[in-house]
Z-matrix of the N, CA and C atoms (Angstrom, degrees):
N
C 1 1.443
C 2 1.500 1 109.75
N 3 1.301 2 117.82 1 126.19
C 4 1.446 3 121.58 2 -179.61
C 5 1.531 4 108.25 3 -113.77
N 6 1.328 5 114.51 4 124.77
C 7 1.473 6 119.45 5 -176.02
C 8 1.553 7 108.80 6 -132.15
N 9 1.337 8 113.26 7 148.35
C 10 1.456 9 119.64 8 170.91
C 11 1.526 10 107.37 9 -89.77
N 12 1.323 11 118.18 10 150.63
C 13 1.420 12 120.22 11 171.27
C 14 1.518 13 107.75 12 -58.76
N 15 1.367 14 117.87 13 147.32
C 16 1.463 15 122.76 14 -174.43
C 17 1.548 16 112.71 15 -55.01
N 18 1.302 17 116.64 16 -29.54
C 19 1.437 18 118.76 17 -175.69
C 20 1.534 19 113.13 18 -80.43
N 21 1.301 20 118.30 19 -7.43
C 22 1.488 21 120.58 20 -176.82
C 23 1.506 22 110.55 21 -110.58
N 24 1.287 23 117.77 22 148.37
C 25 1.418 24 123.52 23 172.47
C 26 1.556 25 109.05 24 -109.80
N 27 1.340 26 113.87 25 143.93
C 28 1.422 27 117.58 26 175.79
C 29 1.518 28 112.00 27 -61.77
N 30 1.332 29 119.17 28 128.48
C 31 1.438 30 119.29 29 -179.43
C 32 1.545 31 114.99 30 -67.49
N 33 1.329 32 117.84 31 -16.72
C 34 1.438 33 120.93 32 -177.54
C 35 1.503 34 110.38 33 -88.87
N 36 1.353 35 116.67 34 -51.42
C 37 1.470 36 120.10 35 -174.53
C 38 1.500 37 115.39 36 -111.18
N 39 1.367 38 116.46 37 2.47
C 40 1.479 39 122.32 38 -177.19
C 41 1.488 40 111.41 39 52.72
N 42 1.312 41 116.58 40 44.88
C 43 1.519 42 120.60 41 176.82
C 44 1.514 43 108.51 42 -125.04
N 45 1.309 44 116.82 43 174.53
C 46 1.488 45 119.48 44 -179.24
C 47 1.535 46 109.71 45 -106.63
N 48 1.283 47 118.75 46 -8.22
C 49 1.489 48 121.54 47 -178.31
C 50 1.534 49 106.55 48 -131.75
N 51 1.291 50 116.27 49 95.44
C 52 1.481 51 119.80 50 -169.88
C 53 1.505 52 110.01 51 -142.56
N 54 1.329 53 118.45 52 141.64
C 55 1.463 54 122.24 53 178.02
C 56 1.542 55 109.43 54 -68.65
N 57 1.288 56 119.56 55 -14.88
C 58 1.454 57 122.39 56 177.61
C 59 1.486 58 112.65 57 -75.75
N 60 1.343 59 118.87 58 -13.55
C 61 1.457 60 121.68 59 -179.47
C 62 1.476 61 110.26 60 -74.09
N 63 1.377 62 116.61 61 162.04
C 64 1.390 63 120.74 62 -175.65
C 65 1.555 64 113.89 63 -129.53
N 66 1.336 65 114.51 64 13.99
C 67 1.454 66 118.95 65 178.82
C 68 1.538 67 107.56 66 -96.77
N 69 1.222 68 118.67 67 121.42
C 70 1.488 69 125.59 68 -176.81
C 71 1.511 70 111.21 69 -80.76
N 72 1.318 71 118.10 70 131.48
C 73 1.457 72 121.91 71 173.44
C 74 1.471 73 108.57 72 -77.08
N 75 1.351 74 118.82 73 101.98
C 76 1.473 75 123.32 74 -174.16
C 77 1.519 76 113.21 75 -61.16
N 78 1.303 77 118.83 76 -34.35
C 79 1.449 78 119.82 77 179.85
C 80 1.546 79 113.96 78 -65.06
N 81 1.284 80 115.55 79 -23.37
C 82 1.482 81 120.37 80 -178.26
C 83 1.492 82 113.04 81 -98.17
N 84 1.358 83 115.94 82 1.27
C 85 1.442 84 118.83 83 -179.12
C 86 1.510 85 112.42 84 -60.68
N 87 1.312 86 117.58 85 132.34
C 88 1.427 87 121.70 86 -176.55
C 89 1.525 88 111.07 87 -85.74
N 90 1.320 89 115.46 88 151.93
C 91 1.441 90 120.50 89 178.18
C 92 1.528 91 107.00 90 -107.78
N 93 1.320 92 114.23 91 173.75
C 94 1.476 93 115.68 92 -179.09
C 95 1.484 94 111.96 93 -76.36
N 96 1.331 95 114.64 94 112.31
C 97 1.433 96 123.85 95 -176.88
C 98 1.545 97 109.08 96 -87.74
N 99 1.326 98 115.31 97 166.63
C 100 1.458 99 119.27 98 176.34
C 101 1.504 100 110.68 99 -72.32
N 102 1.304 101 116.61 100 -20.02
C 103 1.535 102 120.21 101 170.67
C 104 1.474 103 108.09 102 -57.95
N 105 1.299 104 116.45 103 -50.01
C 106 1.490 105 121.42 104 -177.29
C 107 1.530 106 108.59 105 -65.63
N 108 1.346 107 117.84 106 -44.70
C 109 1.469 108 121.00 107 -179.04
C 110 1.502 109 109.67 108 -56.94
N 111 1.330 110 117.48 109 -39.86
C 112 1.457 111 121.69 110 -177.02
C 113 1.565 112 113.09 111 -68.99
N 114 1.261 113 115.70 112 -13.06
C 115 1.480 114 118.71 113 178.22
C 116 1.517 115 114.31 114 -105.52
N 117 1.315 116 119.30 115 -9.48
C 118 1.438 117 124.75 116 179.42
C 119 1.515 118 112.20 117 -88.04
N 120 1.315 119 113.07 118 150.01
C 121 1.477 120 121.97 119 171.62
C 122 1.534 121 109.63 120 -147.59
N 123 1.303 122 113.37 121 161.56
C 124 1.522 123 118.59 122 177.49
C 125 1.524 124 108.18 123 -78.29
N 126 1.277 125 116.36 124 131.88
C 127 1.510 126 123.25 125 178.55
C 128 1.550 127 112.73 126 -109.92
N 129 1.317 128 114.41 127 25.61
C 130 1.452 129 118.79 128 179.79
C 131 1.517 130 107.34 129 -64.00
N 132 1.340 131 117.58 130 139.16
C 133 1.466 132 124.02 131 178.74
C 134 1.544 133 109.04 132 -52.81
N 135 1.270 134 118.89 133 129.08
C 136 1.428 135 123.06 134 171.95
C 137 1.544 136 111.18 135 91.31
N 138 1.298 137 118.52 136 -10.68
C 139 1.514 138 121.60 137 -179.86
C 140 1.536 139 108.76 138 -78.63
N 141 1.304 140 113.71 139 123.82
C 142 1.491 141 118.78 140 178.05
C 143 1.518 142 112.50 141 -103.33
N 144 1.334 143 115.85 142 -19.25
C 145 1.477 144 121.88 143 179.45
C 146 1.527 145 109.93 144 -122.65
N 147 1.306 146 115.59 145 76.43
C 148 1.522 147 120.45 146 -177.09
C 149 1.495 148 113.16 147 -99.62
N 150 1.320 149 118.29 148 10.76
C 151 1.480 150 120.99 149 178.07
C 152 1.532 151 110.94 150 -138.83
N 153 1.312 152 117.25 151 143.54
C 154 1.447 153 127.45 152 -3.79
C 155 1.510 154 112.77 153 -84.54
N 156 1.258 155 117.10 154 150.28
C 157 1.451 156 121.54 155 175.17
C 158 1.507 157 111.37 156 -70.56
N 159 1.341 158 116.03 157 135.04
C 160 1.439 159 117.01 158 176.16
C 161 1.528 160 110.94 159 -72.82
N 162 1.301 161 115.85 160 164.46
C 163 1.498 162 119.65 161 179.93
C 164 1.527 163 109.15 162 -123.23
N 165 1.272 164 113.16 163 130.79
C 166 1.469 165 120.93 164 173.69
C 167 1.529 166 104.90 165 -112.32
N 168 1.293 167 115.51 166 114.93
C 169 1.488 168 121.60 167 -173.09
C 170 1.469 169 112.24 168 -96.37
N 171 1.322 170 115.09 169 128.26
C 172 1.456 171 122.28 170 168.00
C 173 1.554 172 110.23 171 -110.76
N 174 1.343 173 114.67 172 -39.13
C 175 1.448 174 118.92 173 179.79
C 176 1.490 175 108.79 174 -151.81
N 177 1.347 176 117.01 175 129.25
C 178 1.467 177 127.65 176 175.35
C 179 1.490 178 108.44 177 -111.42
N 180 1.325 179 117.45 178 136.27
C 181 1.452 180 120.00 179 173.06
C 182 1.511 181 107.57 180 -120.68
N 183 1.326 182 115.05 181 139.01
C 184 1.504 183 119.44 182 175.10
C 185 1.495 184 106.24 183 -102.89
N 186 1.302 185 117.14 184 128.67
C 187 1.472 186 122.58 185 -176.56
C 188 1.537 187 107.86 186 -129.78
N 189 1.296 188 116.17 187 122.91
C 190 1.452 189 120.70 188 -179.54
C 191 1.557 190 110.38 189 -65.13
N 192 1.341 191 114.13 190 131.78
C 193 1.466 192 120.88 191 178.19
C 194 1.502 193 107.28 192 -128.10
N 195 1.334 194 115.37 193 143.54
C 196 1.479 195 120.50 194 178.70
C 197 1.518 196 108.80 195 -57.35
N 198 1.330 197 113.97 196 135.70
C 199 1.477 198 121.97 197 -179.82
C 200 1.542 199 108.50 198 -78.22
N 201 1.344 200 113.96 199 133.69
C 202 1.462 201 119.19 200 179.24
C 203 1.565 202 107.00 201 -140.37
N 204 1.311 203 115.92 202 97.47
C 205 1.457 204 121.16 203 -175.83
C 206 1.516 205 112.39 204 -61.51
N 207 1.338 206 117.24 205 -38.93
C 208 1.432 207 120.29 206 -178.92
C 209 1.528 208 112.04 207 -65.51
N 210 1.318 209 117.29 208 -38.63
C 211 1.485 210 122.81 209 173.58
C 212 1.489 211 109.68 210 -57.73
N 213 1.317 212 118.50 211 -50.45
C 214 1.419 213 123.08 212 -177.82
C 215 1.467 214 112.28 213 -62.18
N 216 1.322 215 118.33 214 -43.09
C 217 1.487 216 121.52 215 176.61
C 218 1.510 217 113.01 216 -62.87
N 219 1.323 218 117.19 217 -34.85
C 220 1.482 219 119.75 218 178.13
C 221 1.518 220 111.81 219 -74.93
N 222 1.333 221 116.72 220 -33.99
C 223 1.463 222 121.24 221 -179.57
C 224 1.541 223 112.48 222 -77.25
N 225 1.270 224 117.37 223 -26.45
C 226 1.434 225 121.80 224 -174.81
C 227 1.528 226 115.91 225 -46.97
N 228 1.315 227 115.47 226 -48.04
C 229 1.417 228 120.53 227 -179.47
C 230 1.509 229 115.02 228 -74.63
N 231 1.323 230 115.45 229 -15.94
C 232 1.490 231 120.85 230 178.61
C 233 1.559 232 112.81 231 -88.44
N 234 1.298 233 113.63 232 -13.53
C 235 1.515 234 118.32 233 -173.51
C 236 1.558 235 108.58 234 -91.08
N 237 1.273 236 112.36 235 140.56
C 238 1.478 237 119.47 236 174.84
C 239 1.557 238 103.01 237 -88.61
N 240 1.368 239 113.50 238 104.24
C 241 1.472 240 120.87 239 -166.65
C 242 1.539 241 112.90 240 -59.78
N 243 1.359 242 115.58 241 -50.90
C 244 1.431 243 118.73 242 -177.86
C 245 1.490 244 111.86 243 -58.49
N 246 1.336 245 118.43 244 -39.72
C 247 1.458 246 122.09 245 179.28
C 248 1.535 247 110.72 246 -62.11
N 249 1.342 248 114.75 247 -39.68
C 250 1.476 249 120.21 248 179.71
C 251 1.519 250 109.62 249 -66.23
N 252 1.312 251 116.99 250 -47.55
C 253 1.466 252 120.65 251 -179.85
C 254 1.546 253 110.24 252 -60.47
N 255 1.275 254 119.11 253 -50.27
C 256 1.479 255 122.39 254 176.84
C 257 1.567 256 111.99 255 -56.09
N 258 1.315 257 115.35 256 -47.97
C 259 1.457 258 118.33 257 -178.35
C 260 1.516 259 111.63 258 -64.97
N 261 1.296 260 116.85 259 -41.92
C 262 1.474 261 118.04 260 179.80
C 263 1.542 262 111.04 261 -65.15
N 264 1.321 263 117.85 262 -35.97
C 265 1.467 264 120.26 263 177.04
C 266 1.497 265 111.40 264 -67.02
N 267 1.346 266 115.16 265 -40.70
C 268 1.474 267 119.23 266 174.12
C 269 1.496 268 113.10 267 -56.93
N 270 1.287 269 115.58 268 -31.18
C 271 1.499 270 121.16 269 -176.92
C 272 1.528 271 109.94 270 -94.53
N 273 1.327 272 119.40 271 9.12
C 274 1.388 273 124.45 272 171.70
C 275 1.567 274 117.90 273 92.49
N 276 1.342 275 115.05 274 12.94
C 277 1.458 276 120.74 275 -179.23
C 278 1.505 277 108.06 276 -117.40
N 279 1.315 278 115.17 277 112.07
C 280 1.493 279 121.31 278 -175.36
C 281 1.542 280 112.74 279 -114.24
N 282 1.340 281 116.42 280 33.46
C 283 1.468 282 120.37 281 -174.40
C 284 1.509 283 112.38 282 -98.75
N 285 1.343 284 121.44 283 3.05
C 286 1.425 285 122.10 284 177.27
C 287 1.542 286 111.04 285 -93.08
N 288 1.308 287 117.16 286 142.61
C 289 1.500 288 117.44 287 177.16
C 290 1.517 289 109.88 288 -70.55
N 291 1.297 290 116.79 289 157.75
C 292 1.461 291 122.64 290 178.76
C 293 1.542 292 112.95 291 -59.31
N 294 1.349 293 112.19 292 -38.39
C 295 1.466 294 119.50 293 -179.13
C 296 1.510 295 108.24 294 -130.84
N 297 1.331 296 114.82 295 149.52
C 298 1.450 297 119.09 296 179.91
C 299 1.554 298 108.53 297 -140.68
N 300 1.337 299 113.89 298 148.84
C 301 1.453 300 119.49 299 179.94
C 302 1.515 301 107.88 300 -132.55
N 303 1.332 302 119.03 301 157.53
C 304 1.449 303 120.91 302 -175.70
C 305 1.554 304 116.24 303 -55.36
N 306 1.289 305 117.62 304 -28.48
C 307 1.489 306 120.12 305 177.36
C 308 1.477 307 111.60 306 -61.79
N 309 1.370 308 118.69 307 -23.87
C 310 1.440 309 120.94 308 -179.67
C 311 1.538 310 112.14 309 -69.54
N 312 1.338 311 116.40 310 -17.79
C 313 1.433 312 119.18 311 178.20
C 314 1.509 313 117.03 312 -67.43
N 315 1.352 314 114.60 313 -8.10
C 316 1.440 315 121.07 314 172.96
C 317 1.514 316 113.93 315 -81.02
N 318 1.322 317 117.12 316 -9.19
C 319 1.450 318 124.08 317 179.33
C 320 1.512 319 111.74 318 -93.18
N 321 1.330 320 115.58 319 121.25
C 322 1.479 321 119.68 320 177.30
C 323 1.519 322 110.41 321 -63.18
N 324 1.340 323 116.65 322 -37.49
C 325 1.503 324 119.76 323 179.03
C 326 1.500 325 110.10 324 -62.18
N 327 1.315 326 118.07 325 -45.96
C 328 1.498 327 121.24 326 179.53
C 329 1.538 328 109.84 327 -62.62
N 330 1.371 329 116.80 328 -43.28
C 331 1.467 330 117.58 329 -177.82
C 332 1.540 331 110.71 330 -65.75
N 333 1.291 332 118.69 331 -34.76
C 334 1.454 333 121.72 332 179.85
C 335 1.580 334 110.83 333 -67.73
N 336 1.341 335 114.21 334 -39.54
C 337 1.470 336 117.83 335 175.69
C 338 1.521 337 113.57 336 -65.85
N 339 1.326 338 113.04 337 -45.72
C 340 1.482 339 123.28 338 176.58
C 341 1.554 340 109.24 339 -55.61
N 342 1.358 341 114.38 340 -48.69
C 343 1.446 342 121.16 341 -178.92
C 344 1.505 343 111.49 342 -58.87
N 345 1.345 344 115.52 343 -45.22
C 346 1.478 345 119.98 344 -175.23
C 347 1.557 346 108.43 345 -66.38
N 348 1.302 347 116.75 346 -46.83
C 349 1.512 348 119.29 347 -178.98
C 350 1.564 349 109.55 348 -62.64
N 351 1.296 350 115.97 349 -50.58
C 352 1.478 351 120.11 350 -172.44
C 353 1.504 352 113.10 351 -69.00
N 354 1.344 353 117.55 352 -40.53
C 355 1.455 354 119.03 353 -167.75
C 356 1.559 355 115.63 354 -115.34
N 357 1.315 356 116.02 355 -23.03
C 358 1.483 357 117.71 356 -171.07
C 359 1.510 358 113.45 357 -104.18
N 360 1.295 359 118.58 358 -12.46
C 361 1.502 360 121.89 359 173.69
C 362 1.500 361 108.79 360 -90.91
N 363 1.295 362 115.03 361 122.57
C 364 1.485 363 119.93 362 179.41
C 365 1.502 364 111.06 363 -123.55
N 366 1.336 365 115.19 364 130.55
C 367 1.438 366 121.84 365 174.34
C 368 1.506 367 107.92 366 -79.88
N 369 1.302 368 119.37 367 105.26
C 370 1.449 369 124.69 368 -177.55
C 371 1.570 370 111.30 369 -82.02
N 372 1.334 371 113.15 370 -48.22
C 373 1.450 372 120.09 371 -178.18
C 374 1.527 373 107.68 372 -139.37
N 375 1.340 374 116.18 373 139.24
C 376 1.445 375 121.30 374 179.81
C 377 1.580 376 110.05 375 155.16
N 378 1.336 377 111.58 376 -144.04
C 379 1.467 378 118.02 377 179.39
C 380 1.492 379 109.13 378 -155.85
N 381 1.358 380 112.88 379 156.06
C 382 1.514 381 121.52 380 169.90
C 383 1.515 382 101.45 381 -106.73
N 384 1.343 383 114.95 382 142.54
C 385 1.442 384 121.50 383 -175.69
C 386 1.534 385 109.64 384 -122.61
N 387 1.350 386 114.94 385 128.86
C 388 1.445 387 121.66 386 174.87
C 389 1.478 388 109.69 387 -63.21
N 390 1.359 389 121.02 388 125.82
C 391 1.435 390 120.78 389 -177.62
C 392 1.528 391 114.99 390 -69.56
N 393 1.312 392 115.95 391 -21.54
C 394 1.476 393 120.84 392 -178.23
C 395 1.531 394 111.98 393 -91.01
N 396 1.321 395 116.48 394 -44.78
C 397 1.532 396 120.29 395 -172.32
C 398 1.544 397 111.16 396 -102.38
N 399 1.292 398 118.49 397 -20.35
C 400 1.442 399 121.23 398 -174.71
C 401 1.567 400 112.68 399 79.71
N 402 1.305 401 116.29 400 5.81
C 403 1.440 402 121.14 401 179.15
C 404 1.500 403 110.50 402 -60.00
N 405 1.331 404 118.77 403 132.13
C 406 1.463 405 125.14 404 -178.45
C 407 1.533 406 106.64 405 -92.98
N 408 1.318 407 117.34 406 130.30
C 409 1.441 408 124.97 407 170.22
C 410 1.519 409 106.63 408 -110.12
N 411 1.331 410 119.82 409 107.17
C 412 1.495 411 121.60 410 -175.09
C 413 1.508 412 111.72 411 -64.09
N 414 1.332 413 112.20 412 149.78
C 415 1.508 414 120.07 413 172.31
C 416 1.500 415 104.31 414 -123.30
N 417 1.359 416 114.22 415 116.83
C 418 1.449 417 121.29 416 -179.53
C 419 1.493 418 108.59 417 -124.33
N 420 1.361 419 117.48 418 128.85
C 421 1.464 420 123.25 419 178.36
C 422 1.580 421 109.14 420 56.40
N 423 1.345 422 115.86 421 33.44
C 424 1.424 423 120.50 422 176.83
C 425 1.532 424 114.79 423 82.91
N 426 1.288 425 119.16 424 3.78
C 427 1.473 426 123.07 425 -178.06
C 428 1.484 427 111.23 426 -111.63
N 429 1.409 428 115.34 427 116.79
C 430 1.460 429 114.90 428 177.99
C 431 1.505 430 111.05 429 -79.54
N 432 1.308 431 118.32 430 136.83
C 433 1.449 432 123.90 431 178.05
C 434 1.519 433 106.76 432 -100.29
N 435 1.313 434 115.75 433 100.39
C 436 1.445 435 122.38 434 -177.77
C 437 1.514 436 113.72 435 -99.75
N 438 1.324 437 116.20 436 15.37
C 439 1.472 438 122.09 437 179.46
C 440 1.527 439 108.20 438 -65.00
N 441 1.312 440 115.18 439 136.38
C 442 1.489 441 120.75 440 179.19
C 443 1.510 442 109.19 441 -94.10
N 444 1.341 443 113.89 442 151.86
C 445 1.450 444 121.83 443 171.55
C 446 1.530 445 108.65 444 -72.78
N 447 1.281 446 115.91 445 159.41
C 448 1.429 447 121.42 446 -175.84
C 449 1.562 448 112.83 447 -54.02
N 450 1.323 449 116.78 448 -40.41
C 451 1.447 450 121.87 449 -176.65
C 452 1.546 451 111.30 450 -77.71
N 453 1.339 452 118.69 451 -5.19
C 454 1.481 453 120.37 452 -179.16
C 455 1.519 454 112.02 453 -100.51
N 456 1.290 455 116.77 454 -2.52
C 457 1.476 456 120.74 455 -177.45
C 458 1.491 457 111.17 456 -88.53
């Protein structure tokens, strides 16, 4: 969400809430969710097994997110389940079953647990670790730095 401070008007549309603004609303800033983690892999030159990245936790933040069952049902088949379970346990949440199947999406309890792990657990500080090389990618203020060194490209 991009907002202008209340005292300023957007120079393009003369409004206070405009996508043309460039001031970030810090309270709404997203942290690195397990949804993001489940989509990332190490792209270091020569690495053939860059997924899933390990997680080194320094600080986890739980942030309430609106529940959307349809979103969860659509994401279920795109998620690498074992990686999600392992990552959530590393972050201190052990409420996901070891294995899951599409029929479980009919359970409100399962959807709530899936929702919490996927969207409400945020890695605030720590690192993501390449499973093949052990290379640490730092996560600061919820932002993973996946930039490679010159010799890794």
